[in-house]
N, C-alpha and C positions, 0 to 999 in steps of 0.2 A: 215352063210354063204348068200349072196345074191341069191335070185333064178334068173335064166336066163330066158327069155320068147322070143321067135321069134316071130317078130311082122308082117314079111313080110319085110315091108321097113328098119328094120333094129332091132338092137338088145335092149331089157329092162332088166334091171336090178332092182329088188324088193326086200325088206327088210322091216321088222315090228318089233316094239319093243313095250312094253306097259311098262308105270309108274305107279306105285300104292304101297300105304302105306312106301313111302319112299325107293323106289327101283326100278330099271329099269332092264328090261330083254329083250334080243332080242328074236324074236317068236324062231328061233333056239337054244338059252341056249347059242352063243358063247359069248355073254354080259352080264353077271347078276352082277350087283353091287349095294351097297348101293347108296341112292342120298343125297344130302349134300344142305346145302342153307348158303348163305354167311349172311342172317338175324337171322340164327340160329346158334351160332359159336358152340353149344355145338354138333352139329351133325358132324358124319364124314361120308366119301363117297365122290363121284363128284357133281361138282355144273355144274347147267345148265350152265355158261361160260366155264368150263372146256369141256365138253360134245360138246357143239357147236362148240369151238375152233379144236376139235381132228375132229369133222364129217366134216368142212369145210379143214381144213389141207388134210385129209383123200380123200375127193373128189378133190380138187386140184391138190393133188399130182397124181392120177389117169391121168389127164387131161394133168399134166405137163410130166410126162414121156412120154405120147402120143407125145405130140408137140417136145419133146426133139430128138424124131428120126428125123426130118429136120434139126438139130442144131449139135447136139453130137452122136459120138458111146456110149458114157458113160451116157446114161440114166440111167442107176442104182445110180449115184450120184446125181440124182435129191433129193434136198431137200424144203419142204415146211415147213416155220412157220407163225403158224395164234394165234392170239388173239384176243379173244372176248369179248366184253363187252356189259353188259346190263344194261340199265338206266333208268329211267321215265323220260318220258316228264311232262311239266306243268298240262296236264290234267290228269295224273296218268297212262298213257298208259306205258309199255314198249317198249323201242326201243333197238334194237342191233346195235352193232357197229363190224365189223370186218375186220381186218388187215391182210394182208399174204404176205409173201415175198417168190418168189421162186430163187434159186440156186442151181446151180452144181458147180461140180471142173475143173477149168481149163480152164472156158471160159472168153470170153473177157467182157468189159460192154456191147457193139452190142449183142454178142449172148444170154447176161443175158435180155437182156431187148426183144429180138425176143423171148425169150425163154416164159417169163413171159407173153408178149402178146398172145402167141398162147397159153399156157393154159387159159388165162384168155378167150379167144375167144371161146375156148372148152368146157368150163364148164358151167353146167348151170345157175350160177350166174355171170355173168360178172360184172365189175366196172363199164364199158361202154358200149353203146348199149343198145337193148332192153334185158330183163333178158328173160331166157327159164323155167320159172317154174310156177309150180301151188300149190298153198295152198288152202286147203278147209277143215273146221273145221264145224264139224255139230255133234249133240247130237245120243250118241249111242242108241241103239234101246233098250238095258239092259244090265246090268251090271251083269254079271253073277260073282259067287265066286268062 
């Protein structure tokens, strides 16, 4: 489960995970599973694309439920579907493409539009405007067994 930390100006949630030896595990052990690769069909487990889609769907779902309070009394019916695609650019680097839909039962087209825009505005990976996330990749100080 994500750890909640008070920062004085709002709340922060933090979780950690480690991928090693063909497995992924969250620090709290809530998720522990084998990893697979679309390049190694003999492997079984979750692929990076599946994990990316699940992470984006989960994060956007939380934002959509929050945004739904201004649109409907049925926020429990909010559904987010995400599809993630990883591909290589001509220079050999990976590129991620994620497409998500936000829906809910019984809403008009305008309400669905408002819900999707509200969720997109709240979460840290908006499709328009300025993204509100940072990514830092640094070498580990030491790998421990």
